[in-house]
PAFINU-670069 format. One record per residue: residue in three letters; x, y negated, z negated of N, C-alpha, C in turn. Coordinates in steps of 0.05 Angstrom, whole numbers, padded with zeros to 5 digits, always signed. Layout:
% PAFINU-670069
ALAXYZXYZXYZ...
***
This chain:
% PAFINU-670069
MET+00017+00024+00000+00000+00000+00000+00018-00025+00000GLN+00013-00043+00018+00028-00068+00020+00019-00087-00003LYS+00037-00107-00009+00031-00125-00030+00005-00141-00025LYS+00000-00149+00000-00024-00164+00005-00049-00146+00001GLN-00047-00120+00008-00069-00102+00003-00074-00099-00027LEU-00052-00096-00042-00054-00093-00071-00067-00118-00084ALA-00060-00141-00074-00071-00166-00085-00102-00166-00081VAL-00111-00157-00058-00140-00156-00053-00153-00137-00072VAL-00142-00113-00076-00154-00093-00094-00155-00104-00122VAL-00133-00114-00132-00132-00124-00160-00151-00147-00164ALA-00152-00165-00145-00170-00188-00147-00199-00179-00148SER-00206-00160-00131-00234-00151-00130-00242-00137-00156LEU-00222-00124-00170-00228-00110-00194-00228-00128-00219LEU-00210-00148-00219-00205-00163-00243-00213-00192-00244SER-00217-00204-00220-00221-00233-00219-00247-00241-00233ILE-00246-00264-00248-00270-00274-00260-00288-00288-00240SER-00278-00293-00216-00295-00304-00195-00301-00283-00175SER-00325-00283-00164-00333-00263-00145-00317-00266-00119VAL-00306-00244-00109-00292-00245-00083-00310-00238-00060GLN-00335-00229-00066-00354-00223-00046-00368-00249-00038ALA-00375-00252-00013-00389-00276-00004-00403-00269+00023THR-00427-00280+00027-00441-00277+00052-00446-00304+00064THR-00438-00306+00090-00442-00332+00104-00471-00335+00113LEU-00484-00356+00103-00511-00361+00111-00513-00378+00136TYR-00493-00396+00139-00493-00414+00162-00465-00421+00170ASP-00458-00420+00195-00431-00427+00205-00434-00437+00234GLN-00436-00463+00237-00440-00474+00263-00430-00503+00264ASP-00417-00510+00286-00408-00538+00291-00391-00549+00267GLY-00375-00531+00256-00356-00540+00235-00368-00540+00207THR-00394-00533+00204-00407-00532+00178-00411-00504+00170LYS-00404-00497+00145-00406-00470+00135-00418-00469+00107LEU-00436-00450+00103-00448-00446+00077-00447-00417+00069ASP-00434-00411+00047-00432-00384+00037-00447-00381+00011ILE-00459-00358+00006-00471-00351-00019-00456-00327-00031TYR-00453-00328-00058-00439-00306-00071-00450-00303-00099GLY-00443-00282-00113-00452-00278-00140-00446-00250-00150ARG-00454-00245-00174-00452-00219-00186-00473-00215-00208ILE-00481-00191-00211-00498-00183-00234-00482-00163-00250ALA-00477-00170-00275-00459-00153-00292-00473-00147-00318MET-00473-00122-00325-00486-00113-00350-00466-00096-00366GLY-00468-00096-00392-00450-00080-00408-00461-00074-00436ILE-00446-00058-00451-00451-00053-00479-00426-00061-00494ALA-00429-00077-00514-00407-00087-00530-00411-00081-00559GLY-00388-00078-00574-00389-00073-00602-00363-00079-00615GLY-00362-00076-00642-00337-00081-00656-00331-00110-00659GLY-00306-00117-00663-00298-00144-00667-00297-00151-00697PRO-00292-00176-00703-00289-00184-00731-00314-00178-00748GLU-00310-00169-00772-00332-00165-00791-00341-00190-00805PHE-00324-00211-00804-00330-00236-00817-00326-00259-00797ASN-00344-00279-00798-00341-00302-00780-00321-00322-00792SER-00317-00344-00778-00297-00364-00786-00303-00377-00813ALA-00328-00375-00821-00336-00386-00847-00332-00366-00870GLY-00324-00342-00863-00320-00321-00883-00344-00305-00890ASN-00366-00308-00874-00390-00293-00879-00391-00267-00864LYS-00400-00246-00876-00401-00220-00863-00423-00220-00841VAL-00416-00209-00818-00435-00208-00795-00438-00180-00785ASP-00460-00175-00771-00465-00149-00759-00448-00146-00734ASP-00431-00126-00732-00414-00122-00709-00422-00096-00694GLY-00447-00088-00696-00456-00064-00683-00459-00067-00653ALA-00465-00046-00639-00467-00046-00610-00491-00061-00600GLU-00487-00074-00576-00509-00090-00565-00507-00089-00535PHE-00530-00088-00522-00532-00089-00492-00530-00119-00485ILE-00511-00126-00467-00506-00154-00461-00503-00159-00431ASP-00507-00184-00424-00499-00194-00397-00470-00201-00398VAL-00455-00194-00377-00426-00200-00376-00421-00222-00355TYR-00430-00246-00361-00425-00269-00344-00434-00266-00315SER-00459-00259-00312-00471-00258-00285-00472-00286-00274ARG-00472-00289-00247-00471-00315-00236-00481-00315-00207LEU-00488-00339-00197-00497-00343-00170-00485-00370-00160GLY-00473-00370-00136-00461-00394-00127-00462-00399-00097PHE-00456-00423-00089-00455-00431-00061-00429-00446-00057ARG-00416-00440-00034-00392-00455-00025-00399-00468+00001MET-00394-00494+00004-00401-00509+00027-00377-00523+00038SER-00375-00526+00065-00353-00540+00077-00361-00551+00104HIS-00349-00574+00111-00353-00586+00138-00327-00597+00148ALA-00319-00589+00172-00295-00598+00185-00298-00626+00195VAL-00285-00646+00182-00287-00674+00190-00269-00678+00214THR-00244-00668+00212-00225-00668+00234-00211-00641+00234SER-00192-00637+00252-00177-00612+00252-00161-00608+00227ASP-00155-00629+00212-00139-00627+00187-00155-00632+00162LEU-00177-00647+00164-00192-00656+00140-00219-00641+00138THR-00224-00630+00114-00249-00615+00109-00263-00626+00084ALA-00289-00632+00087-00305-00640+00064-00316-00614+00052LEU-00317-00613+00025-00326-00588+00013-00344-00593-00011GLY-00359-00573-00018-00376-00573-00042-00378-00546-00054HIS-00383-00544-00080-00385-00519-00094-00405-00521-00116LEU-00424-00503-00117-00444-00502-00138-00447-00474-00148GLU-00445-00471-00175-00447-00444-00187-00462-00445-00213TRP-00481-00426-00217-00496-00423-00242-00489-00397-00256ARG-00491-00397-00282-00492-00372-00297-00520-00366-00306PHE-00527-00341-00308-00554-00334-00318-00552-00309-00336THR-00571-00307-00353-00572-00284-00372-00588-00262-00359GLY-00575-00241-00349-00588-00221-00334-00597-00196-00349ASP-00591-00194-00375-00598-00170-00390-00625-00171-00403GLU-00640-00194-00400-00666-00196-00413-00683-00215-00398ARG-00709-00214-00403-00728-00233-00391-00728-00258-00407ASN-00716-00279-00397-00713-00303-00413-00725-00326-00397THR-00750-00330-00399-00764-00350-00383-00758-00379-00392ASP-00748-00382-00416-00742-00409-00426-00717-00420-00414GLN-00697-00403-00409-00671-00412-00399-00668-00408-00369GLY-00674-00384-00359-00667-00378-00331-00637-00381-00327PHE-00629-00399-00309-00600-00405-00306-00593-00422-00331ASN-00573-00412-00346-00567-00424-00372-00542-00441-00371GLU-00528-00443-00348-00504-00459-00347-00497-00466-00318ILE-00492-00492-00313-00480-00500-00288-00450-00498-00291ARG-00439-00476-00282-00411-00471-00287-00392-00488-00270GLN-00400-00492-00245-00384-00510-00228-00403-00526-00210SER-00397-00551-00206-00412-00568-00188-00394-00591-00180TYR-00382-00589-00157-00363-00611-00149-00362-00614-00119ILE-00352-00637-00111-00347-00643-00083-00318-00650-00079GLY-00309-00651-00054-00281-00657-00050-00273-00660-00021LEU-00248-00667-00017-00236-00668+00010-00210-00653+00009SER-00206-00636+00030-00182-00620+00031-00168-00624+00058SER-00141-00629+00056-00125-00633+00079-00101-00615+00078LYS-00095-00601+00099-00071-00583+00100-00046-00600+00097GLN-00047-00625+00106-00023-00642+00106-00020-00658+00080TYR-00043-00667+00069-00041-00685+00046-00051-00674+00020GLY-00064-00651+00020-00073-00639-00005-00103-00640-00009THR-00111-00634-00034-00140-00631-00040-00148-00649-00063LEU-00170-00663-00060-00181-00681-00081-00209-00671-00088LEU-00213-00667-00115-00239-00657-00125-00251-00676-00145ALA-00277-00677-00147-00291-00694-00166-00316-00680-00176GLY-00320-00679-00202-00344-00666-00214-00337-00647-00236ASN-00349-00624-00234-00348-00603-00255-00335-00578-00244PHE-00310-00573-00252-00295-00550-00241-00276-00539-00262ASN-00264-00516-00256-00246-00503-00274-00220-00520-00277SER-00209-00519-00301-00184-00533-00307-00162-00527-00287MET-00148-00547-00278-00125-00543-00260-00103-00527-00274TYR-00101-00532-00301-00081-00517-00316-00087-00487-00315ALA-00113-00480-00317-00120-00451-00315-00115-00440-00288GLN-00120-00456-00267-00117-00446-00240-00088-00443-00231PHE-00070-00460-00242-00043-00460-00233-00022-00450-00253VAL-00030-00447-00278-00011-00439-00299-00020-00413-00313SER-00043-00413-00326-00050-00389-00343-00064-00367-00327LEU-00069-00371-00301-00083-00352-00285-00073-00323-00286PRO-00046-00318-00287-00036-00290-00287-00047-00273-00310PHE-00054-00286-00333-00064-00271-00356-00095-00269-00356ASP-00108-00283-00338-00137-00284-00338-00149-00260-00322VAL-00146-00236-00334-00154-00211-00320-00176-00196-00333TYR-00187-00207-00356-00207-00193-00371-00235-00204-00366GLN-00255-00187-00367-00283-00196-00363-00293-00212-00387ASP-00284-00205-00411-00294-00219-00435-00270-00227-00452ARG-00266-00217-00475-00244-00225-00492-00218-00212-00483GLY-00196-00224-00491-00170-00213-00483-00150-00234-00474LEU-00160-00257-00465-00142-00279-00457-00139-00298-00481LEU-00114-00301-00491-00108-00319-00513-00096-00345-00503PHE-00085-00346-00479-00076-00372-00468-00101-00388-00461LYS-00097-00414-00458-00120-00432-00452-00131-00426-00424SER-00157-00429-00422-00171-00420-00397-00186-00443-00383SER-00206-00435-00368-00218-00453-00348-00232-00478-00360GLY-00240-00477-00385-00254-00500-00396-00236-00521-00409LEU-00209-00517-00408-00191-00534-00422-00191-00563-00411GLN-00202-00582-00427-00204-00610-00419-00215-00612-00390SER-00236-00597-00384-00247-00597-00357-00277-00592-00359TRP-00289-00581-00338-00317-00575-00336-00334-00601-00340GLY-00332-00619-00321-00349-00642-00322-00334-00668-00323ASP-00344-00689-00309-00333-00716-00310-00303-00716-00305SER-00294-00700-00285-00266-00697-00279-00259-00703-00250ILE-00234-00712-00246-00223-00716-00220-00196-00702-00219ALA-00190-00687-00197-00165-00672-00195-00154-00674-00167TYR-00128-00671-00166-00114-00671-00140-00091-00650-00142TYR-00088-00634-00121-00065-00617-00119-00054-00618-00090THR-00028-00615-00089-00013-00619-00064-00015-00594-00047PRO-00009-00596-00021-00005-00571-00005+00020-00557-00015GLU+00021-00531-00010+00045-00516-00018+00068-00523+00000LEU+00091-00531-00011+00115-00539+00004+00139-00523-00007ASN+00150-00506+00009+00172-00489+00001+00166-00474-00025GLY+00141-00466-00028+00133-00450-00051+00122-00467-00074PHE+00125-00493-00073+00117-00510-00096+00090-00523-00090THR+00073-00524-00112+00048-00538-00111+00046-00553-00138SER+00040-00579-00137+00037-00595-00161+00008-00604-00164PHE-00001-00609-00189-00029-00616-00193-00031-00638-00215LEU-00053-00653-00214-00059-00673-00233-00089-00675-00236GLN-00098-00677-00262-00127-00678-00267-00132-00697-00290VAL-00154-00712-00289-00163-00729-00312-00192-00723-00317LYS-00199-00723-00343-00227-00719-00352-00234-00743-00369HIS-00257-00755-00364-00266-00779-00379-00288-00772-00398TYR-00284-00779-00424-00304-00776-00444-00316-00804-00449SER-00341-00808-00442-00353-00835-00442-00370-00839-00467GLU-00371-00864-00476-00389-00872-00498-00412-00889-00487ARG-00414-00892-00461-00434-00909-00449-00463-00901-00457GLY-00479-00921-00466-00506-00916-00472-00511-00905-00500LEU-00490-00900-00515-00493-00889-00542-00495-00912-00563THR-00511-00908-00583-00513-00927-00605-00489-00923-00622ALA-00485-00942-00640-00462-00941-00658-00461-00916-00675SER-00485-00907-00683-00486-00882-00699-00481-00857-00683GLU-00485-00858-00657-00481-00835-00639-00452-00833-00629GLN-00437-00855-00630-00410-00855-00619-00391-00839-00637SER-00371-00828-00625-00352-00812-00640-00330-00830-00651SER-00315-00820-00670-00294-00836-00682-00271-00840-00663GLU-00268-00822-00643-00247-00825-00623-00253-00846-00602GLY-00279-00852-00598-00287-00871-00578-00283-00860-00550GLU-00282-00877-00530-00279-00869-00502-00250-00858-00499VAL-00249-00834-00486-00223-00820-00484-00219-00810-00455VAL-00195-00812-00446-00187-00799-00420-00166-00778-00426ALA-00171-00753-00418-00152-00732-00422-00139-00724-00395ALA-00113-00724-00394-00099-00718-00369-00084-00692-00371GLN-00081-00678-00349-00065-00654-00348-00051-00653-00321GLY-00027-00641-00321-00012-00640-00296+00009-00619-00298GLY+00021-00612-00275+00042-00592-00275+00049-00583-00247ILE+00064-00561-00246+00074-00552-00220+00075-00521-00221ARG+00070-00509-00198+00072-00480-00195+00091-00474-00172TYR+00107-00453-00176+00124-00443-00155+00118-00414-00150GLN+00113-00406-00125+00109-00378-00118+00123-00371-00092GLN+00137-00349-00093+00152-00340-00070+00153-00310-00071GLY+00142-00297-00050+00142-00267-00050+00128-00256-00074PRO+00141-00238-00089+00129-00225-00112+00129-00242-00138PHE+00141-00265-00137+00146-00281-00161+00130-00307-00160LYS+00117-00314-00183+00105-00340-00186+00107-00349-00215VAL+00110-00375-00219+00111-00386-00246+00099-00414-00246GLY+00084-00421-00267+00072-00447-00269+00079-00460-00295PHE+00083-00487-00294+00088-00502-00318+00067-00525-00319GLY+00054-00529-00342+00034-00550-00344+00034-00563-00372ALA+00024-00588-00373+00020-00602-00397-00008-00614-00398VAL-00021-00613-00421-00049-00622-00423-00051-00640-00448GLU-00062-00664-00444-00070-00681-00467-00094-00668-00481ASN-00089-00653-00502-00110-00637-00514-00125-00654-00535VAL-00141-00673-00525-00155-00692-00542-00175-00678-00560VAL-00183-00691-00582-00201-00679-00601-00229-00674-00588ARG-00236-00691-00570-00262-00688-00557-00263-00664-00539GLY-00241-00651-00534-00240-00628-00515-00246-00601-00527GLY-00260-00600-00550-00268-00574-00560-00252-00566-00585SER-00255-00541-00593-00243-00532-00618-00213-00532-00618SER-00200-00529-00594-00171-00528-00593-00159-00556-00593GLY-00174-00577-00587-00163-00604-00585-00155-00615-00613ASN-00131-00626-00614-00122-00638-00639-00108-00664-00634GLY-00110-00675-00610-00097-00701-00604-00068-00698-00596GLU-00057-00674-00596-00029-00670-00587-00029-00657-00559THR-00005-00659-00547-00002-00648-00520+00004-00618-00521LEU-00010-00603-00504-00006-00574-00502+00012-00569-00478TYR+00031-00551-00481+00050-00544-00459+00048-00514-00454GLY+00050-00506-00429+00050-00478-00422+00069-00471-00399LEU+00083-00449-00402+00101-00439-00381+00095-00409-00378ILE+00082-00402-00355+00071-00375-00352+00078-00366-00323GLY+00087-00341-00321+00094-00330-00295+00088-00301-00292ALA+00090-00291-00268+00085-00262-00262+00104-00253-00240TYR+00109-00227-00240+00127-00215-00221+00118-00187-00213SER+00116-00182-00187+00108-00155-00178+00133-00138-00175LEU+00136-00119-00193+00159-00101-00193+00157-00081-00170SER+00133-00074-00162+00128-00055-00140+00101-00062-00128ASP+00093-00046-00108+00067-00050-00096+00044-00043-00116GLN+00050-00029-00137+00029-00021-00156+00031-00034-00183LEU+00055-00044-00191+00059-00054-00218+00068-00083-00218SER+00053-00100-00233+00061-00128-00237+00063-00133-00266MET+00082-00151-00274+00085-00158-00302+00081-00189-00305ARG+00074-00197-00328+00070-00226-00334+00081-00233-00361LEU+00090-00258-00363+00103-00267-00388+00097-00297-00390GLY+00090-00306-00414+00084-00334-00417+00086-00344-00445VAL+00087-00371-00448+00088-00383-00475+00072-00409-00474GLU+00057-00414-00495+00042-00439-00498+00049-00451-00526THR+00051-00477-00527+00057-00490-00553+00043-00517-00555GLN+00036-00524-00580+00022-00549-00585+00031-00558-00613ASP+00039-00583-00615+00048-00594-00641+00025-00595-00661ASN+00032-00594-00686+00013-00596-00707+00005-00625-00711SER-00021-00630-00716-00030-00657-00721-00033-00662-00751ASP-00025-00686-00760-00027-00692-00788-00056-00692-00798THR-00075-00698-00779-00103-00700-00786-00118-00674-00780TYR-00113-00662-00756-00129-00639-00748-00115-00613-00749GLY-00088-00613-00754-00073-00588-00754-00072-00575-00727LYS-00077-00549-00725-00079-00533-00701-00054-00532-00684GLY-00031-00536-00697-00006-00531-00682+00000-00501-00680PHE+00012-00493-00658+00017-00465-00655+00038-00460-00633GLU+00048-00435-00632+00064-00426-00610+00055-00397-00604THR+00047-00392-00579+00037-00366-00571+00055-00355-00549VAL+00064-00330-00552+00079-00316-00532+00064-00292-00523GLY+00061-00289-00497+00046-00266-00486+00062-00250-00466LEU+00057-00224-00467+00070-00205-00448+00050-00185-00439GLY+00048-00180-00413+00028-00161-00403+00035-00150-00376GLY+00017-00133-00366+00021-00121-00340-00004-00109-00328THR-00004-00105-00302-00026-00092-00288-00015-00070-00270TYR-00027-00046-00272-00020-00024-00255-00044-00015-00239SER-00040-00013-00212-00062-00006-00194-00054+00019-00178THR-00074+00037-00176-00070+00061-00159-00097+00069-00148GLY-00099+00069-00121-00124+00076-00108-00146+00057-00117PRO-00169+00068-00126-00191+00051-00135-00188+00043-00164TRP-00167+00051-00177-00163+00045-00206-00145+00022-00210ALA-00150+00007-00232-00131-00013-00242-00132-00013-00272PHE-00108-00016-00284-00105-00016-00313-00089-00041-00322THR-00098-00053-00344-00085-00077-00354-00079-00073-00384ALA-00057-00087-00393-00050-00087-00421-00035-00113-00427ASP-00041-00126-00449-00028-00151-00457-00024-00151-00487TYR-00002-00164-00495+00005-00167-00523+00012-00196-00528TYR+00002-00207-00551+00007-00235-00558+00018-00237-00586ASN+00037-00255-00591+00045-00263-00618+00038-00292-00621VAL+00022-00298-00642+00013-00326-00647+00025-00335-00673ASP+00041-00356-00672+00054-00368-00695+00040-00395-00701ARG+00023-00396-00721+00008-00420-00727+00024-00437-00747ASP+00024-00464-00743+00038-00482-00761+00024-00482-00788GLU-00003-00479-00789-00017-00478-00814-00033-00451-00814GLY-00021-00431-00827-00034-00405-00828-00014-00383-00822GLU-00024-00359-00821-00007-00336-00817+00001-00332-00788GLU+00024-00319-00785+00032-00310-00758+00016-00284-00753SER+00006-00281-00729-00011-00258-00723-00004-00246-00696ASN-00013-00222-00691-00010-00208-00666-00037-00201-00655ALA-00039-00200-00628-00064-00193-00615-00057-00176-00590TRP-00076-00160-00582-00072-00144-00558-00098-00139-00544ALA-00096-00132-00518-00120-00126-00502-00112-00106-00481ALA-00132-00090-00473-00127-00070-00452-00153-00064-00437GLY-00150-00056-00412-00174-00051-00396-00169-00030-00375ALA-00190-00016-00367-00189+00003-00344-00213-00004-00326TYR-00208-00004-00300-00228-00013-00280-00228+00007-00257TYR-00252+00014-00248-00254+00033-00226-00273+00022-00205LYS-00263+00020-00181-00279+00009-00158-00294+00031-00145VAL-00320+00032-00150-00337+00053-00138-00341+00048-00108THR-00348+00023-00101-00350+00014-00073-00339-00014-00072SER-00339-00026-00049-00328-00053-00046-00346-00073-00061ALA-00370-00066-00068-00389-00084-00082-00395-00076-00110PHE-00385-00053-00120-00394-00043-00146-00369-00031-00160ASP-00366-00040-00186-00344-00029-00202-00353-00026-00231VAL-00339-00008-00245-00344-00003-00273-00319-00008-00289PHE-00321-00014-00315-00298-00022-00331-00301-00015-00360VAL-00279-00014-00374-00277-00011-00403-00256-00030-00413GLU-00261-00046-00433-00242-00065-00444-00241-00063-00475LEU-00217-00066-00486-00212-00067-00514-00197-00093-00521ALA-00203-00106-00543-00189-00130-00551-00188-00133-00581ASP-00164-00137-00592-00161-00143-00620-00149-00170-00623GLY-00166-00190-00630-00156-00217-00633-00139-00222-00657ASP-00142-00206-00678-00125-00206-00702-00121-00235-00712ALA-00142-00251-00713-00140-00278-00722-00143-00280-00752PRO-00123-00292-00766-00125-00294-00795-00150-00307-00805SER-00161-00327-00790-00185-00341-00799-00210-00323-00800MET-00207-00299-00787-00230-00281-00786-00228-00259-00808ARG-00208-00262-00825-00205-00241-00846-00217-00251-00872LYS-00224-00231-00889-00234-00237-00915-00225-00215-00934GLU-00211-00222-00955-00202-00203-00975-00186-00180-00962ASN-00167-00188-00944-00149-00170-00931-00163-00149-00913THR-00188-00155-00905-00202-00138-00887-00194-00145-00858ALA-00180-00127-00845-00169-00134-00818-00191-00133-00798ASP-00186-00147-00775-00205-00148-00753-00209-00120-00742ARG-00234-00114-00734-00239-00090-00719-00237-00095-00690THR-00229-00076-00675-00225-00079-00646-00252-00083-00632TYR-00253-00103-00615-00277-00108-00599-00275-00090-00574TRP-00298-00078-00566-00299-00062-00542-00322-00069-00525LEU-00318-00065-00499-00338-00072-00479-00336-00052-00456THR-00359-00041-00448-00360-00024-00424-00384-00032-00408GLY-00380-00032-00381-00402-00041-00365-00398-00037-00335ALA-00414-00050-00319-00413-00047-00290-00421-00074-00278ARG-00411-00079-00253-00416-00104-00239-00423-00098-00210TYR-00443-00112-00200-00449-00111-00172-00444-00139-00160HIS-00427-00140-00139-00420-00165-00126-00436-00169-00100PHE-00443-00193-00095-00456-00199-00069-00447-00227-00059
***
């Protein structure tokens, strides 16, 4: 199996984005594709105590595994310039939920793409850091990724630009705006109006790729934000047509007010053979305030057809904040199936 063929197999088994797509319209330079997946599973295990220290039920449950429906749109303005749009929803497919229906607009953005000058995006999209830096570790359907992912200072009110690939190098820049417009004094946050920037560079050549990125991890950016800059250096290398390895590190300084300083080192790999793919990852997390801990994840994936696959995943987050009276985390498990269209 050649490396390009291996990449297609692994992507179809492991990617969080659907690789299936059906073209609904393609004429006079305008193209509209529809894609999606329906994914169901049974999950159980995991921490017996929540972050507040209260005991929770960790029994088995039938769940939806991030089902989604999306459209990709493009129009050729010139031979070099293309206007594009992307719209994607998530929905809860394991139950009849008439109140929610589609429960999340995961992506909704427009942009311009030029082979010569690069790509400009505006709206709601995955973090550029996740796409160019932490992507090699993003191979699990649910838990298992400890490096920062697609929602990092992104998903809404964002503008991003990335360059064309030149001699293997691609650089990126993104800003997200947190507005206070229209809010009363009581509704405004203590941080006020905030702009969070992220940027970096990726190099890929043959079987090797590595990305470096920095993110202003502002407090408004969710639970990981502490006002300090987050840095990541993450890469992957294909040792053979079947085996690839990945290695990375993320670090963020401790804040005098919010804490949350840490250094995470991750090592993992993916092995593919025929319709099978296997993944395993190990993390060491050294927190500036709290215990040093270890985490691991593993998965097995079987491609039944080009549109249908089944999987089993295990993940032990081993987070000290989830312990109570020396009761260690229980391993989270998930097994399920996905249909792509």
